[in-house]
C-alpha positions in Angstrom: 237.0 -105.3 19.3 235.4 -105.0 22.7 235.5 -101.2 22.5 233.9 -101.3 19.1 231.1 -103.6 20.4 230.5 -101.3 23.4 230.3 -98.2 21.2 227.8 -99.9 18.9 225.7 -100.9 21.9 225.7 -97.4 23.3 224.8 -95.9 20.0 221.9 -98.4 19.7 220.6 -97.6 23.1 220.8 -93.8 22.5 219.0 -94.2 19.2 216.3 -96.2 20.9 215.9 -93.5 23.5 215.8 -90.8 20.9 213.1 -92.5 18.9 210.9 -93.5 21.8 207.3 -92.8 20.7 205.6 -89.9 22.5 202.0 -88.9 22.4 201.3 -86.1 19.8 199.0 -83.1 20.2 196.1 -83.1 19.7 195.8 -86.4 21.6 194.6 -89.2 19.2 191.7 -91.3 20.5 190.6 -94.1 18.1 187.0 -94.8 17.3 186.4 -98.1 15.4 182.8 -98.5 14.6 180.7 -99.7 11.6 180.1 -96.9 9.1 179.2 -99.3 6.2 177.2 -102.6 6.0 173.8 -103.1 7.7 175.5 -102.5 11.0 176.1 -98.8 10.0 172.6 -98.1 11.3 174.2 -98.3 14.7 177.7 -97.1 13.9 176.6 -93.8 12.3 174.8 -93.0 15.6 177.9 -93.8 17.5 180.0 -91.5 15.3 177.5 -88.7 16.0 177.7 -89.2 19.8 181.5 -89.4 19.7 181.9 -86.2 17.8 179.5 -84.3 20.1 181.6 -85.6 23.0 184.8 -84.5 21.3 183.4 -81.0 20.9 182.1 -80.9 24.5 185.3 -82.2 26.0 187.6 -79.9 24.0 186.1 -76.8 25.6 188.8 -77.3 28.1 190.6 -80.4 26.8 193.2 -82.3 28.8 194.3 -79.2 30.8 194.3 -77.3 27.5 195.4 -80.0 25.2 192.6 -81.1 22.9 191.8 -84.7 22.0 191.2 -85.7 18.4 189.0 -88.6 17.2 190.7 -90.8 14.6 188.0 -92.8 12.9 188.2 -96.2 11.2 185.3 -98.1 9.6 185.0 -101.6 10.9 182.2 -102.6 8.6 180.0 -105.3 9.9 182.4 -108.3 10.2 185.3 -109.5 12.3 187.9 -108.9 9.6 186.9 -105.2 9.3 187.2 -104.7 13.1 190.6 -106.4 13.2 191.9 -104.3 10.4 190.6 -101.1 12.0 192.1 -101.9 15.4 195.5 -102.7 13.8 195.5 -99.4 11.8 194.6 -97.3 14.9 197.2 -99.0 17.1 200.1 -99.3 14.7 199.6 -96.4 12.2 197.6 -93.8 14.0 199.3 -94.4 17.4 196.1 -93.8 19.4 196.1 -93.8 23.2 193.0 -95.9 23.3 190.0 -97.2 21.2 186.3 -96.7 21.4 184.7 -99.7 19.7 183.8 -101.9 18.0 180.0 -101.8 17.3 179.2 -105.5 17.7 180.1 -108.0 20.4 180.9 -110.4 17.6 183.6 -108.1 16.4 184.9 -107.4 19.9 185.7 -111.1 20.5 188.0 -111.0 17.5 189.5 -107.5 17.7 189.8 -106.8 21.4 192.4 -109.5 22.0 194.7 -107.7 19.6 194.5 -104.5 21.6 194.8 -106.3 24.9 198.0 -108.1 23.7 199.5 -104.7 22.7 198.3 -103.1 26.0 196.0 -100.6 24.4 192.9 -99.7 26.4 189.5 -100.3 24.7 186.1 -99.1 25.9 183.2 -100.9 24.2 180.3 -98.5 23.5 177.8 -101.2 22.6 179.3 -104.6 23.4 176.8 -106.2 25.8 177.4 -109.9 25.3 178.6 -112.0 28.2 182.4 -112.3 28.5 183.5 -109.0 26.9 185.4 -107.6 29.9 186.9 -111.0 30.6 188.8 -110.8 27.2 191.7 -109.1 29.1 192.8 -106.4 31.5 192.8 -103.7 28.9 189.2 -104.3 27.8 186.3 -102.4 29.3 182.8 -101.2 28.3 180.3 -98.5 29.1 177.5 -100.7 27.7 175.6 -102.5 30.5 175.6 -106.3 30.0 172.4 -107.7 28.5 171.8 -109.8 31.6 171.1 -106.6 33.6 169.0 -104.7 31.0 166.8 -107.3 29.2 164.7 -108.4 32.2 163.2 -105.0 32.6 161.4 -105.2 29.3 159.8 -108.6 30.2 158.6 -107.2 33.6 157.0 -104.3 31.7 155.2 -106.6 29.3 153.7 -108.5 32.2 152.5 -105.2 33.7 150.7 -104.5 30.4 149.3 -108.0 30.1 149.4 -110.0 33.4 147.7 -112.9 31.5 150.8 -113.6 29.4 151.6 -117.4 29.5 153.0 -118.5 26.1 156.1 -116.9 24.6 157.9 -117.0 21.3 161.6 -116.3 21.3 163.4 -115.4 18.0 167.1 -114.5 17.6 169.8 -114.0 15.0 172.0 -117.0 15.4 175.0 -115.6 13.6 175.4 -112.5 15.9 177.2 -113.0 19.2 175.3 -110.2 20.9 171.9 -111.6 19.8 172.9 -115.1 20.8 174.0 -113.9 24.2 170.9 -111.7 24.7 168.4 -114.5 23.9 169.9 -116.7 26.6 169.1 -114.0 29.1 165.6 -113.5 27.8 165.0 -117.3 27.9 166.2 -117.6 31.4 164.1 -114.7 32.5 161.0 -116.1 30.8 161.5 -119.4 32.7 162.1 -117.7 36.0 158.8 -115.9 35.7 157.1 -119.3 35.2 156.2 -118.5 31.5 156.4 -121.1 28.7 158.6 -120.8 25.6 156.4 -122.6 23.1 158.5 -121.8 20.0 162.2 -120.9 19.6 163.0 -119.6 16.1 166.4 -118.8 14.7 167.3 -116.5 11.7 170.3 -114.8 10.2 171.1 -111.1 10.2 171.3 -111.2 6.4 167.7 -112.7 6.1 164.9 -110.7 4.5 162.2 -113.3 4.3 160.8 -114.3 7.7 157.7 -116.2 6.6 158.8 -119.4 8.2 159.5 -117.8 11.6 156.3 -115.7 11.5 154.2 -118.7 10.6 155.6 -120.6 13.5 154.8 -117.8 15.9 151.2 -117.5 14.7 150.7 -121.3 14.8 151.9 -121.4 18.4 149.2 -118.8 19.4 151.6 -116.9 21.7 150.9 -113.9 24.0 154.4 -112.4 23.6 157.1 -112.4 21.0 160.7 -111.5 22.0 163.1 -110.6 19.1 166.9 -110.4 19.5 168.4 -109.1 16.3 169.7 -105.9 14.6 167.6 -103.1 13.3 167.5 -104.2 9.7 166.7 -107.9 10.2 164.8 -107.5 13.4 162.7 -104.7 11.9 161.8 -106.7 8.9 160.8 -109.7 11.1 158.5 -107.5 13.2 157.0 -106.0 10.0 156.2 -109.5 8.6 154.9 -110.7 12.0 152.3 -107.9 12.0 151.5 -108.2 8.4 150.7 -111.8 8.8 148.3 -111.1 11.7 150.2 -111.3 15.0 148.5 -109.0 17.6 150.4 -109.7 20.8 153.1 -107.7 22.6 156.6 -107.6 21.0 159.8 -107.0 23.0 162.8 -105.9 21.0 166.3 -106.5 22.3 169.1 -103.9 22.4 169.5 -104.0 18.6 166.1 -102.1 18.5 167.5 -99.2 20.5 167.7 -96.9 17.4 165.4 -94.6 15.5 166.9 -96.2 12.4 164.5 -99.1 13.1 161.5 -96.9 12.2 161.9 -96.8 8.4 162.4 -100.6 8.4 159.1 -101.7 10.1 157.2 -98.4 9.7 153.8 -98.3 11.4 154.4 -101.9 12.5 157.1 -100.6 14.9 154.3 -99.1 17.1 154.1 -100.6 20.5 157.4 -102.4 20.6 158.9 -102.5 24.2 162.6 -102.0 24.5 164.7 -102.0 27.6 167.3 -99.2 27.6 170.4 -98.1 29.5 169.8 -94.5 28.6 167.1 -91.8 28.6 167.3 -88.3 27.2 165.4 -87.3 30.4 168.3 -88.3 32.7 168.9 -85.3 35.0 172.5 -84.3 35.0 174.5 -81.4 33.4 176.5 -83.6 31.0 173.3 -85.3 29.6 171.6 -81.9 29.3 174.5 -80.5 27.3 174.6 -83.6 25.1 170.8 -83.6 24.5 170.8 -79.9 23.7 173.5 -80.2 21.2 172.0 -83.3 19.6 168.5 -81.7 19.3 170.0 -78.5 18.0 171.8 -80.3 15.2 169.5 -83.3 14.4 166.1 -82.0 15.5 165.3 -85.2 17.5 166.3 -87.0 20.7 169.6 -89.0 20.8 169.6 -92.7 20.9 171.2 -95.0 23.4 174.0 -95.8 20.9 174.9 -92.1 20.6 174.8 -91.6 24.3 177.0 -94.6 25.0 179.6 -93.5 22.4 179.6 -90.0 24.0 180.2 -91.7 27.4 183.1 -93.8 26.0 184.9 -90.8 24.6 184.2 -88.8 27.8 185.8 -91.4 30.1 188.8 -91.5 27.8 189.1 -87.7 28.1 188.6 -87.6 31.8 191.0 -90.5 32.2 193.7 -88.6 30.4 193.2 -85.8 32.9 193.7 -88.2 35.7 196.9 -89.5 34.1 198.3 -86.0 34.1 197.3 -85.5 37.7 199.0 -88.8 38.7 202.2 -88.3 36.8 202.4 -84.6 37.1 203.4 -84.4 33.5 201.7 -83.3 30.3 200.4 -86.2 28.2 202.7 -85.1 25.4 205.7 -85.4 27.6 205.0 -89.1 28.2 205.9 -92.1 26.1 202.9 -93.6 24.3 203.2 -97.0 26.0 203.2 -95.3 29.4 200.1 -93.2 28.6 198.3 -96.3 27.4 199.1 -98.2 30.6 198.3 -95.3 33.0 195.2 -94.5 31.1 193.9 -98.0 31.5 194.4 -97.7 35.3 192.7 -94.3 35.3 189.6 -95.6 33.6 189.2 -98.0 36.5 189.7 -95.3 39.2 186.7 -93.4 40.4 183.4 -92.5 38.8 182.3 -90.5 35.8 179.1 -88.4 35.4 177.9 -89.1 31.9 174.7 -89.0 29.8 174.1 -92.6 31.2 174.2 -91.2 34.7 177.0 -91.8 37.2 179.0 -94.8 36.1 182.3 -96.5 36.9 184.4 -99.4 35.6 185.4 -102.1 38.1 188.9 -103.7 38.0 187.8 -106.1 35.3 186.5 -103.3 33.1 182.8 -104.0 33.7 180.5 -101.0 34.0 178.7 -100.2 37.2 175.4 -98.5 36.3 172.3 -98.1 38.6 169.5 -96.7 36.4 167.8 -98.5 33.5 164.6 -97.7 31.6 161.9 -99.3 29.4 160.6 -97.5 26.4 157.6 -98.1 24.1 157.8 -97.1 20.5 155.1 -94.6 19.5 155.0 -94.1 15.7 153.7 -90.9 14.2 150.6 -90.8 12.0 152.7 -90.9 8.8 154.0 -94.3 9.8 157.6 -93.3 9.0 158.8 -91.4 12.1 158.3 -92.0 15.8 159.9 -91.8 19.2 160.8 -93.9 22.3 158.5 -93.0 25.2 159.7 -94.0 28.7 157.1 -96.1 30.4 156.9 -96.4 34.2 
């Protein structure tokens, strides 16, 4: 009886060893971003940036082994992000995940990856608390607390007489709710007065109530934290009802997909940015050249950050091979995920965003930020972000 039990145990252990999961070639890297819903205005740009990064990186690959992006649509809600993460981790066996698009989604989906020890790099999750979700969660998107104040300082350069401020934000979006706190704190620190605070929903299309409140308060500056669709419509209605003052848009305005929404009324909006196509380094030059060649325009911040997220995964995999002295495909999947997470936090990366690194908590270290002003073309349908000094 004892001999039979021992034989059974040995066979079980051997079978477990035989079926231990290894990484396949090409090396699968997940990208879970919004390709449908109103959030797709951002997610589609992230897919573009990620694919350009895949092409760029695979010129040499991970010492000859290519990576392969495995895409899952998160839609615009938490359930979509959770489903996408689960599929990428359990079915596609990815080594790590780039995503999701929204901070709201990250707070729901990231804990799943962290629990299963799968590294995540957020390409556009700027809300407070994202890296603190867990040791396997990081981001290449600078937190809103670092970026947002630059736009306010630029507004005061343009009009030193600004005193009264209107703050408007999407209350059902974690990013916008986090961003507006930073804006409000910065306004108060500059001794300006918030005379009206207006909330809205990302699903709203009629902003008459909010616009009327802004006009009634006779403000010098309006600050809008929302997504491209709702935020663009709010700006449009503000201008149509007669608001003439300066408008600052939050990070959700960092996309040319805003232009068709507010049209000529987009002109003049100030937006703080963590990226500029003018950044002078070879990786950004290659990225911008490819983007312009394919799409006949400059890349957005969302595309650049997605490129950077894929890039750090690729370079991280190279570091894993260097540390283990084994090909990625010779290692068990669980080992690669663990070692890759460590590699992401070791050393710096020269990306389209400039030289960046992730600290031990997964927070991005980034030195250079910009402020752009939207300049619409005469047709009122297209335009560009112009860096202001």
